[in-house]
N, CA, C, O and the ligand as a Tripos MOL2 file, in Angstrom:
@<TRIPOS>MOLECULE
protein
  289   287    73     0     0
PROTEIN
NO_CHARGES

@<TRIPOS>ATOM
      1 N          70.6250  127.8340  -45.9350 N.3       1 MET1
      2 CA         71.1050  127.8690  -47.3040 C.3       1 MET1
      3 C          69.9830  128.6660  -48.2430 C.2       1 MET1
      4 O          69.3340  129.6090  -47.7890 O.2       1 MET1
      5 N          69.8550  128.2520  -49.3940 N.am      2 ALA2
      6 CA         69.0190  129.0780  -50.2950 C.3       2 ALA2
      7 C          67.5440  129.1540  -49.7210 C.2       2 ALA2
      8 O          66.8780  130.1810  -49.8480 O.2       2 ALA2
      9 N          67.0750  128.0510  -49.1000 N.am      3 ASN3
     10 CA         65.7140  127.8800  -48.6260 C.3       3 ASN3
     11 C          65.5180  128.5720  -47.1600 C.2       3 ASN3
     12 O          64.4530  128.4840  -46.5490 O.2       3 ASN3
     13 N          66.5100  129.1800  -46.7260 N.am      4 GLU4
     14 CA         66.4350  129.7730  -45.2940 C.3       4 GLU4
     15 C          65.2800  130.7360  -45.3130 C.2       4 GLU4
     16 O          65.0780  131.5410  -46.2240 O.2       4 GLU4
     17 N          64.4660  130.5790  -44.1360 N.am      5 GLY5
     18 CA         63.3250  131.4350  -43.8740 C.3       5 GLY5
     19 C          62.1350  131.0470  -44.6260 C.2       5 GLY5
     20 O          61.1390  131.7440  -44.4300 O.2       5 GLY5
     21 N          62.0400  130.0990  -45.4270 N.am      6 ILE6
     22 CA         60.8470  129.6120  -46.1050 C.3       6 ILE6
     23 C          60.2580  128.3840  -45.3720 C.2       6 ILE6
     24 O          60.8720  127.3290  -45.2120 O.2       6 ILE6
     25 N          59.0910  128.6170  -44.9760 N.am      7 LEU7
     26 CA         58.4080  127.5880  -44.2170 C.3       7 LEU7
     27 C          57.9300  126.4160  -45.0720 C.2       7 LEU7
     28 O          57.4120  126.6010  -46.1730 O.2       7 LEU7
     29 N          58.1040  125.2730  -44.5700 N.am      8 THR8
     30 CA         57.6250  124.1070  -45.3250 C.3       8 THR8
     31 C          56.6370  123.3020  -44.5570 C.2       8 THR8
     32 O          56.0650  122.3380  -45.0670 O.2       8 THR8
     33 N          56.4350  123.6860  -43.3500 N.am      9 HIS9
     34 CA         55.3820  123.0540  -42.4990 C.3       9 HIS9
     35 C          54.8140  123.9780  -41.5160 C.2       9 HIS9
     36 O          55.4360  124.9440  -41.0760 O.2       9 HIS9
     37 N          53.4690  123.6220  -41.1380 N.am     10 CYS10
     38 CA         52.8690  124.4960  -40.1770 C.3      10 CYS10
     39 C          53.4420  124.2760  -38.7800 C.2      10 CYS10
     40 O          53.5160  123.1390  -38.3140 O.2      10 CYS10
     41 N          53.8610  125.3920  -38.0850 N.am     11 GLU11
     42 CA         54.4530  125.1910  -36.8330 C.3      11 GLU11
     43 C          53.5680  124.7300  -35.6690 C.2      11 GLU11
     44 O          53.9870  124.1840  -34.6480 O.2      11 GLU11
     45 N          52.2010  125.0390  -35.9740 N.am     12 ASP12
     46 CA         51.2380  124.6570  -34.9730 C.3      12 ASP12
     47 C          50.8560  123.1780  -35.1240 C.2      12 ASP12
     48 O          50.8190  122.4430  -34.1380 O.2      12 ASP12
     49 N          50.5760  122.7500  -36.3470 N.am     13 CYS13
     50 CA         50.0560  121.4370  -36.6250 C.3      13 CYS13
     51 C          51.1410  120.3750  -37.0150 C.2      13 CYS13
     52 O          50.8980  119.1680  -37.0250 O.2      13 CYS13
     53 N          52.2750  120.8810  -37.3140 N.am     14 LYS14
     54 CA         53.4040  120.0250  -37.6280 C.3      14 LYS14
     55 C          53.1330  119.1300  -38.8920 C.2      14 LYS14
     56 O          53.6090  117.9980  -38.9720 O.2      14 LYS14
     57 N          52.4250  119.6280  -39.7800 N.am     15 VAL15
     58 CA         52.0850  119.0320  -41.0350 C.3      15 VAL15
     59 C          52.6020  119.7690  -42.2530 C.2      15 VAL15
     60 O          52.6720  120.9960  -42.1850 O.2      15 VAL15
     61 N          52.9360  119.2040  -43.2580 N.am     16 GLY16
     62 CA         53.5510  119.9320  -44.4950 C.3      16 GLY16
     63 C          52.5190  120.8440  -45.0340 C.2      16 GLY16
     64 O          51.3140  120.6030  -44.9550 O.2      16 GLY16
     65 N          53.0480  121.9460  -45.6090 N.am     17 LEU17
     66 CA         52.1030  122.9560  -46.2700 C.3      17 LEU17
     67 C          51.8280  122.5310  -47.6650 C.2      17 LEU17
     68 O          52.6550  121.8620  -48.2840 O.2      17 LEU17
     69 N          50.7610  122.8730  -48.1520 N.am     18 GLU18
     70 CA         50.3810  122.7190  -49.5250 C.3      18 GLU18
     71 C          50.5090  124.0160  -50.2930 C.2      18 GLU18
     72 O          50.1200  125.0870  -49.8250 O.2      18 GLU18
     73 N          51.1080  123.8800  -51.5770 N.am     19 ARG19
     74 CA         51.2450  125.1500  -52.3660 C.3      19 ARG19
     75 C          49.8920  125.3270  -53.1620 C.2      19 ARG19
     76 O          49.5120  124.4510  -53.9380 O.2      19 ARG19
     77 N          49.2260  126.4100  -52.9610 N.am     20 ARG20
     78 CA         47.9960  126.6480  -53.5860 C.3      20 ARG20
     79 C          47.9350  128.2270  -54.0280 C.2      20 ARG20
     80 O          48.7660  129.0290  -53.6030 O.2      20 ARG20
     81 N          46.9460  128.5760  -54.8590 N.am     21 THR21
     82 CA         46.7110  129.9020  -55.1010 C.3      21 THR21
     83 C          45.4950  130.3400  -54.2740 C.2      21 THR21
     84 O          44.5320  129.5780  -54.1840 O.2      21 THR21
     85 N          45.4960  131.4440  -53.7130 N.am     22 ILE22
     86 CA         44.4380  132.0260  -52.8860 C.3      22 ILE22
     87 C          43.9410  133.3460  -53.3020 C.2      22 ILE22
     88 O          44.6050  134.0840  -54.0300 O.2      22 ILE22
     89 N          42.7050  133.6680  -52.8180 N.am     23 LEU23
     90 CA         42.2540  135.0260  -52.8830 C.3      23 LEU23
     91 C          42.7690  135.9020  -51.7640 C.2      23 LEU23
     92 O          42.2030  135.8600  -50.6710 O.2      23 LEU23
     93 N          43.8010  136.6890  -51.9650 N.am     24 HIS24
     94 CA         44.2830  137.5940  -51.0090 C.3      24 HIS24
     95 C          43.5610  138.7700  -50.7470 C.2      24 HIS24
     96 O          43.3160  139.5100  -51.7000 O.2      24 HIS24
     97 N          43.1490  139.0930  -49.5310 N.am     25 GLN25
     98 CA         42.3440  140.3820  -49.2470 C.3      25 GLN25
     99 C          43.2370  141.1980  -48.2890 C.2      25 GLN25
    100 O          43.8370  140.6910  -47.3410 O.2      25 GLN25
    101 N          43.2750  142.5590  -48.6310 N.am     26 GLN26
    102 CA         44.1790  143.4030  -47.8660 C.3      26 GLN26
    103 C          43.5140  144.7990  -47.7980 C.2      26 GLN26
    104 O          43.0540  145.2960  -48.8270 O.2      26 GLN26
    105 N          43.4530  145.4310  -46.6310 N.am     27 MET27
    106 CA         42.9450  146.7850  -46.4380 C.3      27 MET27
    107 C          44.0920  147.7520  -46.8190 C.2      27 MET27
    108 O          45.2420  147.6290  -46.3960 O.2      27 MET27
    109 N          43.6590  148.7520  -47.6810 N.am     28 VAL28
    110 CA         44.6930  149.7120  -47.9660 C.3      28 VAL28
    111 C          43.9620  150.9830  -47.9500 C.2      28 VAL28
    112 O          43.0610  151.2300  -48.7520 O.2      28 VAL28
    113 N          44.3910  151.8630  -46.9440 N.am     29 GLU29
    114 CA         43.7210  153.2710  -46.8290 C.3      29 GLU29
    115 C          42.2320  153.1310  -46.6360 C.2      29 GLU29
    116 O          41.4790  153.9540  -47.1560 O.2      29 GLU29
    117 N          41.7720  152.1380  -45.9210 N.am     30 GLY30
    118 CA         40.2780  152.0500  -45.7070 C.3      30 GLY30
    119 C          39.5700  151.3250  -46.8650 C.2      30 GLY30
    120 O          38.3710  151.0500  -46.8090 O.2      30 GLY30
    121 N          40.3510  151.0260  -47.9120 N.am     31 GLU31
    122 CA         39.5330  150.1760  -48.9850 C.3      31 GLU31
    123 C          40.0260  148.7290  -48.9790 C.2      31 GLU31
    124 O          41.2140  148.4560  -48.8110 O.2      31 GLU31
    125 N          39.1070  147.8420  -49.1620 N.am     32 LEU32
    126 CA         39.4980  146.4640  -49.2500 C.3      32 LEU32
    127 C          39.9170  146.0230  -50.7030 C.2      32 LEU32
    128 O          39.0900  146.0920  -51.6120 O.2      32 LEU32
    129 N          41.0970  145.6060  -50.9080 N.am     33 PHE33
    130 CA         41.5680  145.0460  -52.1120 C.3      33 PHE33
    131 C          41.5540  143.5650  -52.1240 C.2      33 PHE33
    132 O          41.8670  142.9170  -51.1250 O.2      33 PHE33
    133 N          41.1740  142.9910  -53.3080 N.am     34 GLU34
    134 CA         41.1950  141.5370  -53.5240 C.3      34 GLU34
    135 C          42.0100  141.1520  -54.6320 C.2      34 GLU34
    136 O          41.8040  141.6750  -55.7270 O.2      34 GLU34
    137 N          42.9370  140.2740  -54.4760 N.am     35 ILE35
    138 CA         43.8720  139.8170  -55.4540 C.3      35 ILE35
    139 C          43.6990  138.3330  -55.6700 C.2      35 ILE35
    140 O          44.0460  137.5780  -54.7610 O.2      35 ILE35
    141 N          43.1890  137.8350  -56.8020 N.am     36 ASP36
    142 CA         43.0470  136.4580  -56.9800 C.3      36 ASP36
    143 C          44.3050  135.7900  -57.5070 C.2      36 ASP36
    144 O          45.1350  136.4390  -58.1440 O.2      36 ASP36
    145 N          44.4510  134.5010  -57.2480 N.am     37 GLY37
    146 CA         45.5840  133.7520  -57.8300 C.3      37 GLY37
    147 C          46.9180  134.0660  -57.2740 C.2      37 GLY37
    148 O          47.9530  133.9920  -57.9360 O.2      37 GLY37
    149 N          46.8500  134.4520  -55.9210 N.am     38 VAL38
    150 CA         48.1780  134.6350  -55.2840 C.3      38 VAL38
    151 C          48.7500  133.3580  -54.8500 C.2      38 VAL38
    152 O          48.0410  132.6140  -54.1730 O.2      38 VAL38
    153 N          49.9710  133.0040  -55.1600 N.am     39 PRO39
    154 CA         50.5780  131.7730  -54.8030 C.3      39 PRO39
    155 C          50.9370  131.8640  -53.2480 C.2      39 PRO39
    156 O          51.5500  132.8250  -52.7860 O.2      39 PRO39
    157 N          50.5380  130.8690  -52.5450 N.am     40 ALA40
    158 CA         50.7240  130.8440  -51.0610 C.3      40 ALA40
    159 C          50.9450  129.4100  -50.5960 C.2      40 ALA40
    160 O          50.6380  128.4540  -51.3080 O.2      40 ALA40
    161 N          51.4880  129.2810  -49.3760 N.am     41 LEU41
    162 CA         51.5810  128.0390  -48.8030 C.3      41 LEU41
    163 C          50.4560  127.8740  -47.6850 C.2      41 LEU41
    164 O          50.3270  128.7100  -46.7900 O.2      41 LEU41
    165 N          49.6920  126.7980  -47.7880 N.am     42 VAL42
    166 CA         48.5080  126.6520  -46.9530 C.3      42 VAL42
    167 C          48.5570  125.4220  -46.0870 C.2      42 VAL42
    168 O          48.9670  124.3560  -46.5440 O.2      42 VAL42
    169 N          48.1470  125.5490  -44.8500 N.am     43 CYS43
    170 CA         48.1830  124.3900  -44.0470 C.3      43 CYS43
    171 C          46.8220  123.7100  -44.2320 C.2      43 CYS43
    172 O          45.7580  124.2960  -44.0320 O.2      43 CYS43
    173 N          46.9330  122.3570  -44.6520 N.am     44 PRO44
    174 CA         45.6860  121.6350  -44.9240 C.3      44 PRO44
    175 C          44.8800  121.3970  -43.6350 C.2      44 PRO44
    176 O          43.7130  121.0260  -43.7650 O.2      44 PRO44
    177 N          45.3910  121.5760  -42.4010 N.am     45 ARG45
    178 CA         44.6630  121.3080  -41.3590 C.3      45 ARG45
    179 C          43.9480  122.5710  -40.6100 C.2      45 ARG45
    180 O          42.7820  122.5150  -40.2200 O.2      45 ARG45
    181 N          44.7370  123.6500  -40.4630 N.am     46 CYS46
    182 CA         44.1800  124.8840  -39.8380 C.3      46 CYS46
    183 C          43.9040  125.9730  -40.8420 C.2      46 CYS46
    184 O          43.3520  127.0190  -40.5010 O.2      46 CYS46
    185 N          44.2920  125.7270  -42.0960 N.am     47 GLU47
    186 CA         44.0600  126.7710  -43.2100 C.3      47 GLU47
    187 C          44.8550  127.9240  -43.0180 C.2      47 GLU47
    188 O          44.5980  128.9050  -43.7160 O.2      47 GLU47
    189 N          45.8570  127.9850  -42.1220 N.am     48 ALA48
    190 CA         46.6310  129.0720  -42.0850 C.3      48 ALA48
    191 C          47.4560  129.2740  -43.3340 C.2      48 ALA48
    192 O          47.9190  128.2820  -43.8960 O.2      48 ALA48
    193 N          47.6740  130.4930  -43.8120 N.am     49 THR49
    194 CA         48.4020  130.7930  -45.0840 C.3      49 THR49
    195 C          49.6180  131.6260  -44.8840 C.2      49 THR49
    196 O          49.6480  132.5480  -44.0690 O.2      49 THR49
    197 N          50.6370  131.2820  -45.6550 N.am     50 TRP50
    198 CA         51.8960  131.9570  -45.6640 C.3      50 TRP50
    199 C          52.0710  132.5270  -47.0760 C.2      50 TRP50
    200 O          51.9300  131.7690  -48.0360 O.2      50 TRP50
    201 N          52.3580  133.7640  -47.2500 N.am     51 ILE51
    202 CA         52.6090  134.2370  -48.6340 C.3      51 ILE51
    203 C          54.1700  134.5900  -48.6740 C.2      51 ILE51
    204 O          54.6900  135.3810  -47.8870 O.2      51 ILE51
    205 N          54.8010  133.9590  -49.6110 N.am     52 GLU52
    206 CA         56.2080  134.1590  -49.7790 C.3      52 GLU52
    207 C          56.6760  135.5780  -50.1750 C.2      52 GLU52
    208 O          55.9200  136.3510  -50.7650 O.2      52 GLU52
    209 N          57.9320  135.8970  -49.8370 N.am     53 GLN53
    210 CA         58.4840  137.1850  -50.0980 C.3      53 GLN53
    211 C          58.2560  137.5770  -51.5000 C.2      53 GLN53
    212 O          57.8840  138.7190  -51.7690 O.2      53 GLN53
    213 N          58.4630  136.6730  -52.4190 N.am     54 GLU54
    214 CA         58.3950  137.0210  -53.9010 C.3      54 GLU54
    215 C          56.8800  137.5060  -54.2600 C.2      54 GLU54
    216 O          56.6640  138.5350  -54.9000 O.2      54 GLU54
    217 N          55.9430  136.7160  -53.8120 N.am     55 ALA55
    218 CA         54.5880  136.9970  -54.0480 C.3      55 ALA55
    219 C          54.2430  138.3510  -53.4210 C.2      55 ALA55
    220 O          53.5670  139.1840  -54.0260 O.2      55 ALA55
    221 N          54.7720  138.5620  -52.0780 N.am     56 ARG56
    222 CA         54.4830  139.7130  -51.3970 C.3      56 ARG56
    223 C          54.8210  140.9990  -52.1540 C.2      56 ARG56
    224 O          54.0630  141.9690  -52.1550 O.2      56 ARG56
    225 N          56.0630  140.9620  -52.8360 N.am     57 GLU57
    226 CA         56.4500  142.1210  -53.5410 C.3      57 GLU57
    227 C          55.4700  142.2810  -54.7170 C.2      57 GLU57
    228 O          55.1290  143.4260  -55.0160 O.2      57 GLU57
    229 N          55.0090  141.2790  -55.3790 N.am     58 VAL58
    230 CA         54.1000  141.6070  -56.4490 C.3      58 VAL58
    231 C          52.7580  142.1610  -55.9600 C.2      58 VAL58
    232 O          52.1170  142.9610  -56.6410 O.2      58 VAL58
    233 N          52.3720  141.7410  -54.8310 N.am     59 ILE59
    234 CA         51.1210  142.2720  -54.2290 C.3      59 ILE59
    235 C          51.3090  143.8500  -53.9530 C.2      59 ILE59
    236 O          50.5090  144.7160  -54.3090 O.2      59 ILE59
    237 N          52.4860  144.0590  -53.2680 N.am     60 GLU60
    238 CA         52.8200  145.5420  -53.0630 C.3      60 GLU60
    239 C          52.7890  146.2770  -54.3530 C.2      60 GLU60
    240 O          52.2330  147.3750  -54.3870 O.2      60 GLU60
    241 N          53.3060  145.7980  -55.3630 N.am     61 GLN61
    242 CA         53.3670  146.5960  -56.6220 C.3      61 GLN61
    243 C          51.8910  146.7140  -57.1860 C.2      61 GLN61
    244 O          51.5770  147.7730  -57.7290 O.2      61 GLN61
    245 N          51.0190  145.7410  -57.0940 N.am     62 ILE62
    246 CA         49.6340  145.8620  -57.5480 C.3      62 ILE62
    247 C          49.0060  146.8890  -56.7560 C.2      62 ILE62
    248 O          48.3700  147.7990  -57.2860 O.2      62 ILE62
    249 N          49.1650  146.7780  -55.4280 N.am     63 LEU63
    250 CA         48.4570  147.6770  -54.5060 C.3      63 LEU63
    251 C          48.9310  149.1980  -54.7310 C.2      63 LEU63
    252 O          48.1180  150.1230  -54.7270 O.2      63 LEU63
    253 N          50.1650  149.3660  -54.9080 N.am     64 SER64
    254 CA         50.6290  150.7280  -55.1330 C.3      64 SER64
    255 C          50.2210  151.3270  -56.4810 C.2      64 SER64
    256 O          50.0910  152.5440  -56.6110 O.2      64 SER64
    257 N          50.0240  150.4870  -57.4570 N.am     65 ALA65
    258 CA         49.5510  150.8810  -58.7290 C.3      65 ALA65
    259 C          48.1050  151.2150  -58.7060 C.2      65 ALA65
    260 O          47.6540  151.9670  -59.5700 O.2      65 ALA65
    261 N          47.3160  150.6950  -57.7480 N.am     66 ASN66
    262 CA         45.9720  150.8980  -57.6450 C.3      66 ASN66
    263 C          45.5570  151.7880  -56.4880 C.2      66 ASN66
    264 O          44.3650  151.9360  -56.2150 O.2      66 ASN66
    265 N          46.5530  152.4000  -55.7850 N.am     67 ARG67
    266 CA         46.3010  153.1530  -54.5620 C.3      67 ARG67
    267 C          45.3840  154.3300  -54.9350 C.2      67 ARG67
    268 O          45.6150  155.0240  -55.9250 O.2      67 ARG67
    269 N          44.2820  154.5450  -54.0730 N.am     68 PRO68
    270 CA         43.4560  155.6410  -54.4220 C.3      68 PRO68
    271 C          44.1400  156.9730  -54.4250 C.2      68 PRO68
    272 O          44.9650  157.2240  -53.5460 O.2      68 PRO68
    273 N          43.8560  157.8220  -55.3370 N.am     69 GLY69
    274 CA         44.4480  159.1140  -55.3650 C.3      69 GLY69
    275 C          45.8590  159.1690  -55.9220 C.2      69 GLY69
    276 O          46.4790  160.2310  -55.9820 O.2      69 GLY69
    277 N          46.3800  157.9520  -56.3500 N.am     70 GLY70
    278 CA         47.6250  157.8530  -56.8320 C.3      70 GLY70
    279 C          47.7060  157.7410  -58.3400 C.2      70 GLY70
    280 O          48.7470  157.3790  -58.8900 O.2      70 GLY70
    281 N          46.5940  158.0560  -59.0150 N.am     71 THR71
    282 CA         46.5420  157.8240  -60.4190 C.3      71 THR71
    283 C          46.6410  159.0430  -61.1880 C.2      71 THR71
    284 O          45.6180  159.6880  -61.4150 O.2      71 THR71
    285 N          47.7650  159.4230  -61.6090 N.am     72 GLN72
    286 CA         48.0520  160.6390  -62.3210 C.3      72 GLN72
    287 C          48.7390  160.4240  -63.5950 C.2      72 GLN72
    288 O          49.0430  161.3850  -64.3030 O.2      72 GLN72
    289 ZN         48.3010  124.2790  -39.1840 Zn       73 ZN73
@<TRIPOS>BOND
     1     1     2 1
     2     2     3 1
     3     3     4 2
     4     3     5 am
     5     5     6 1
     6     6     7 1
     7     7     8 2
     8     7     9 am
     9     9    10 1
    10    10    11 1
    11    11    12 2
    12    11    13 am
    13    13    14 1
    14    14    15 1
    15    15    16 2
    16    15    17 am
    17    17    18 1
    18    18    19 1
    19    19    20 2
    20    19    21 am
    21    21    22 1
    22    22    23 1
    23    23    24 2
    24    23    25 am
    25    25    26 1
    26    26    27 1
    27    27    28 2
    28    27    29 am
    29    29    30 1
    30    30    31 1
    31    31    32 2
    32    31    33 am
    33    33    34 1
    34    34    35 1
    35    35    36 2
    36    35    37 am
    37    37    38 1
    38    38    39 1
    39    39    40 2
    40    39    41 am
    41    41    42 1
    42    42    43 1
    43    43    44 2
    44    43    45 am
    45    45    46 1
    46    46    47 1
    47    47    48 2
    48    47    49 am
    49    49    50 1
    50    50    51 1
    51    51    52 2
    52    51    53 am
    53    53    54 1
    54    54    55 1
    55    55    56 2
    56    55    57 am
    57    57    58 1
    58    58    59 1
    59    59    60 2
    60    59    61 am
    61    61    62 1
    62    62    63 1
    63    63    64 2
    64    63    65 am
    65    65    66 1
    66    66    67 1
    67    67    68 2
    68    67    69 am
    69    69    70 1
    70    70    71 1
    71    71    72 2
    72    71    73 am
    73    73    74 1
    74    74    75 1
    75    75    76 2
    76    75    77 am
    77    77    78 1
    78    78    79 1
    79    79    80 2
    80    79    81 am
    81    81    82 1
    82    82    83 1
    83    83    84 2
    84    83    85 am
    85    85    86 1
    86    86    87 1
    87    87    88 2
    88    87    89 am
    89    89    90 1
    90    90    91 1
    91    91    92 2
    92    91    93 am
    93    93    94 1
    94    94    95 1
    95    95    96 2
    96    95    97 am
    97    97    98 1
    98    98    99 1
    99    99   100 2
   100    99   101 am
   101   101   102 1
   102   102   103 1
   103   103   104 2
   104   103   105 am
   105   105   106 1
   106   106   107 1
   107   107   108 2
   108   107   109 am
   109   109   110 1
   110   110   111 1
   111   111   112 2
   112   111   113 am
   113   113   114 1
   114   114   115 1
   115   115   116 2
   116   115   117 am
   117   117   118 1
   118   118   119 1
   119   119   120 2
   120   119   121 am
   121   121   122 1
   122   122   123 1
   123   123   124 2
   124   123   125 am
   125   125   126 1
   126   126   127 1
   127   127   128 2
   128   127   129 am
   129   129   130 1
   130   130   131 1
   131   131   132 2
   132   131   133 am
   133   133   134 1
   134   134   135 1
   135   135   136 2
   136   135   137 am
   137   137   138 1
   138   138   139 1
   139   139   140 2
   140   139   141 am
   141   141   142 1
   142   142   143 1
   143   143   144 2
   144   143   145 am
   145   145   146 1
   146   146   147 1
   147   147   148 2
   148   147   149 am
   149   149   150 1
   150   150   151 1
   151   151   152 2
   152   151   153 am
   153   153   154 1
   154   154   155 1
   155   155   156 2
   156   155   157 am
   157   157   158 1
   158   158   159 1
   159   159   160 2
   160   159   161 am
   161   161   162 1
   162   162   163 1
   163   163   164 2
   164   163   165 am
   165   165   166 1
   166   166   167 1
   167   167   168 2
   168   167   169 am
   169   169   170 1
   170   170   171 1
   171   171   172 2
   172   171   173 am
   173   173   174 1
   174   174   175 1
   175   175   176 2
   176   175   177 am
   177   177   178 1
   178   178   179 1
   179   179   180 2
   180   179   181 am
   181   181   182 1
   182   182   183 1
   183   183   184 2
   184   183   185 am
   185   185   186 1
   186   186   187 1
   187   187   188 2
   188   187   189 am
   189   189   190 1
   190   190   191 1
   191   191   192 2
   192   191   193 am
   193   193   194 1
   194   194   195 1
   195   195   196 2
   196   195   197 am
   197   197   198 1
   198   198   199 1
   199   199   200 2
   200   199   201 am
   201   201   202 1
   202   202   203 1
   203   203   204 2
   204   203   205 am
   205   205   206 1
   206   206   207 1
   207   207   208 2
   208   207   209 am
   209   209   210 1
   210   210   211 1
   211   211   212 2
   212   211   213 am
   213   213   214 1
   214   214   215 1
   215   215   216 2
   216   215   217 am
   217   217   218 1
   218   218   219 1
   219   219   220 2
   220   219   221 am
   221   221   222 1
   222   222   223 1
   223   223   224 2
   224   223   225 am
   225   225   226 1
   226   226   227 1
   227   227   228 2
   228   227   229 am
   229   229   230 1
   230   230   231 1
   231   231   232 2
   232   231   233 am
   233   233   234 1
   234   234   235 1
   235   235   236 2
   236   235   237 am
   237   237   238 1
   238   238   239 1
   239   239   240 2
   240   239   241 am
   241   241   242 1
   242   242   243 1
   243   243   244 2
   244   243   245 am
   245   245   246 1
   246   246   247 1
   247   247   248 2
   248   247   249 am
   249   249   250 1
   250   250   251 1
   251   251   252 2
   252   251   253 am
   253   253   254 1
   254   254   255 1
   255   255   256 2
   256   255   257 am
   257   257   258 1
   258   258   259 1
   259   259   260 2
   260   259   261 am
   261   261   262 1
   262   262   263 1
   263   263   264 2
   264   263   265 am
   265   265   266 1
   266   266   267 1
   267   267   268 2
   268   267   269 am
   269   269   270 1
   270   270   271 1
   271   271   272 2
   272   271   273 am
   273   273   274 1
   274   274   275 1
   275   275   276 2
   276   275   277 am
   277   277   278 1
   278   278   279 1
   279   279   280 2
   280   279   281 am
   281   281   282 1
   282   282   283 1
   283   283   284 2
   284   283   285 am
   285   285   286 1
   286   286   287 1
   287   287   288 2
@<TRIPOS>SUBSTRUCTURE
     1 MET1         2 RESIDUE 1 A MET
     2 ALA2         6 RESIDUE 1 A ALA
     3 ASN3        10 RESIDUE 1 A ASN
     4 GLU4        14 RESIDUE 1 A GLU
     5 GLY5        18 RESIDUE 1 A GLY
     6 ILE6        22 RESIDUE 1 A ILE
     7 LEU7        26 RESIDUE 1 A LEU
     8 THR8        30 RESIDUE 1 A THR
     9 HIS9        34 RESIDUE 1 A HIS
    10 CYS10       38 RESIDUE 1 A CYS
    11 GLU11       42 RESIDUE 1 A GLU
    12 ASP12       46 RESIDUE 1 A ASP
    13 CYS13       50 RESIDUE 1 A CYS
    14 LYS14       54 RESIDUE 1 A LYS
    15 VAL15       58 RESIDUE 1 A VAL
    16 GLY16       62 RESIDUE 1 A GLY
    17 LEU17       66 RESIDUE 1 A LEU
    18 GLU18       70 RESIDUE 1 A GLU
    19 ARG19       74 RESIDUE 1 A ARG
    20 ARG20       78 RESIDUE 1 A ARG
    21 THR21       82 RESIDUE 1 A THR
    22 ILE22       86 RESIDUE 1 A ILE
    23 LEU23       90 RESIDUE 1 A LEU
    24 HIS24       94 RESIDUE 1 A HIS
    25 GLN25       98 RESIDUE 1 A GLN
    26 GLN26      102 RESIDUE 1 A GLN
    27 MET27      106 RESIDUE 1 A MET
    28 VAL28      110 RESIDUE 1 A VAL
    29 GLU29      114 RESIDUE 1 A GLU
    30 GLY30      118 RESIDUE 1 A GLY
    31 GLU31      122 RESIDUE 1 A GLU
    32 LEU32      126 RESIDUE 1 A LEU
    33 PHE33      130 RESIDUE 1 A PHE
    34 GLU34      134 RESIDUE 1 A GLU
    35 ILE35      138 RESIDUE 1 A ILE
    36 ASP36      142 RESIDUE 1 A ASP
    37 GLY37      146 RESIDUE 1 A GLY
    38 VAL38      150 RESIDUE 1 A VAL
    39 PRO39      154 RESIDUE 1 A PRO
    40 ALA40      158 RESIDUE 1 A ALA
    41 LEU41      162 RESIDUE 1 A LEU
    42 VAL42      166 RESIDUE 1 A VAL
    43 CYS43      170 RESIDUE 1 A CYS
    44 PRO44      174 RESIDUE 1 A PRO
    45 ARG45      178 RESIDUE 1 A ARG
    46 CYS46      182 RESIDUE 1 A CYS
    47 GLU47      186 RESIDUE 1 A GLU
    48 ALA48      190 RESIDUE 1 A ALA
    49 THR49      194 RESIDUE 1 A THR
    50 TRP50      198 RESIDUE 1 A TRP
    51 ILE51      202 RESIDUE 1 A ILE
    52 GLU52      206 RESIDUE 1 A GLU
    53 GLN53      210 RESIDUE 1 A GLN
    54 GLU54      214 RESIDUE 1 A GLU
    55 ALA55      218 RESIDUE 1 A ALA
    56 ARG56      222 RESIDUE 1 A ARG
    57 GLU57      226 RESIDUE 1 A GLU
    58 VAL58      230 RESIDUE 1 A VAL
    59 ILE59      234 RESIDUE 1 A ILE
    60 GLU60      238 RESIDUE 1 A GLU
    61 GLN61      242 RESIDUE 1 A GLN
    62 ILE62      246 RESIDUE 1 A ILE
    63 LEU63      250 RESIDUE 1 A LEU
    64 SER64      254 RESIDUE 1 A SER
    65 ALA65      258 RESIDUE 1 A ALA
    66 ASN66      262 RESIDUE 1 A ASN
    67 ARG67      266 RESIDUE 1 A ARG
    68 PRO68      270 RESIDUE 1 A PRO
    69 GLY69      274 RESIDUE 1 A GLY
    70 GLY70      278 RESIDUE 1 A GLY
    71 THR71      282 RESIDUE 1 A THR
    72 GLN72      286 RESIDUE 1 A GLN
    73 ZN73       289 GROUP 0 **** ****
């Protein structure tokens, strides 16, 4: 249904995920970008994080706007 593909529990730990905001770090063209306040689902046991598609798209937009050499 509408929630298809969205994880609600950790597949390893079989526990429910917590909705938190995290500091997301990503390497782009050799530079480390940090984006704070990214909404994610976090496993309270193993600390694994999942970023939902919606937040992923926002991250992509931020990264492409800050891409080195892409400021004209
Ligand atoms: Zn887990």
